[in-house]
C-alpha positions in Angstrom: 33.8 60.8 25.8 30.6 59.2 24.8 27.3 60.8 25.4 24.6 58.8 27.2 21.3 57.9 25.5 18.2 59.8 26.0 15.1 58.5 27.8 13.1 58.0 24.5 16.0 56.1 23.0 16.2 54.0 26.1 12.4 53.3 25.9 12.7 52.4 22.2 15.6 50.0 22.9 13.6 48.5 25.9 10.5 48.0 23.7 12.6 46.3 20.9 14.2 44.0 23.5 10.8 43.1 24.9 9.3 42.5 21.5 12.2 40.2 20.6 11.8 38.4 23.9 8.1 37.9 23.1 8.9 36.6 19.7 11.5 34.2 21.0 9.2 33.0 23.8 6.5 32.3 21.2 8.9 30.4 19.0 10.0 28.4 22.1 6.3 27.6 22.9 5.8 26.4 19.3 8.9 24.3 19.5 7.9 22.7 22.8 4.5 21.9 21.4 6.1 20.2 18.4 8.6 18.3 20.5 5.7 17.0 22.7 3.9 15.9 19.6 7.0 14.2 18.3 7.4 12.4 21.7 3.7 11.3 21.5 4.2 10.0 18.0 7.3 8.2 19.0 5.4 6.5 21.9 2.6 5.6 19.5 5.0 4.2 17.0 6.6 2.0 19.7 3.2 0.7 20.7 2.3 0.1 17.1 5.6 -1.8 16.6 4.7 -4.0 19.6 1.3 -4.7 18.1 2.8 -5.5 14.7 5.3 -7.9 16.3 2.4 -9.6 18.1 0.4 -9.9 14.9 3.4 -11.3 13.0 3.9 -13.9 15.7 0.2 -14.8 15.6 0.4 -15.1 11.8 3.4 -17.5 12.1 1.5 -19.7 14.5 -1.6 -19.6 12.4 0.4 -20.5 9.3 1.9 -23.5 11.0 -1.6 -24.6 12.1 -3.0 -24.2 8.6 -0.1 -26.3 7.2 -0.8 -29.0 9.8 -4.5 -29.0 8.9 -3.7 -29.1 5.2 -1.5 -32.2 5.8 -4.1 -34.0 7.9 -6.2 -35.4 5.0 -3.0 -36.6 3.2 -1.8 -38.3 6.3 -5.2 -40.0 6.8 -5.2 -41.1 3.1 -1.6 -42.5 3.5 -2.6 -44.4 6.6 -5.7 -45.8 4.8 -3.7 -46.9 1.8 -1.1 -48.5 4.1 -3.8 -50.4 5.9 -5.4 -51.6 2.7 -2.0 -52.6 1.2 -1.1 -54.4 4.5 -4.5 -56.2 4.4 -4.0 -57.3 0.8 -0.4 -58.5 1.5 -1.6 -60.3 4.6 -4.5 -61.9 2.7 -2.1 -63.0 -0.1 0.4 -64.4 2.2 -2.3 -66.2 4.2 -3.8 -67.5 1.0 -0.4 -68.7 -0.2 0.5 -70.3 3.1 -2.9 -72.1 3.3 -2.4 -73.7 -0.1 1.1 -74.8 0.8 0.2 -76.5 4.1 -3.0 -78.0 3.0 
């Protein structure tokens, strides 16, 4: 038959168990803190992604507006040339018709 343990052995065993429990609790506290920091970072990253998406969309709109503004002078020039050419053709046709019917 086995002999029981003595009181000092029991106290030493109890102390080691308590020390291990404290060590594990400390490790759990550290891990909880790290997990909370990771969660905070994940939320921040999601918010950052939303912001980046909004900025990207704004840049697309701005780019389209810049392209429209860049085309505006060319469109005005083309209209001016069209008006001048039309006026010249109209004048030439009018001049030609006036000499035919006079």
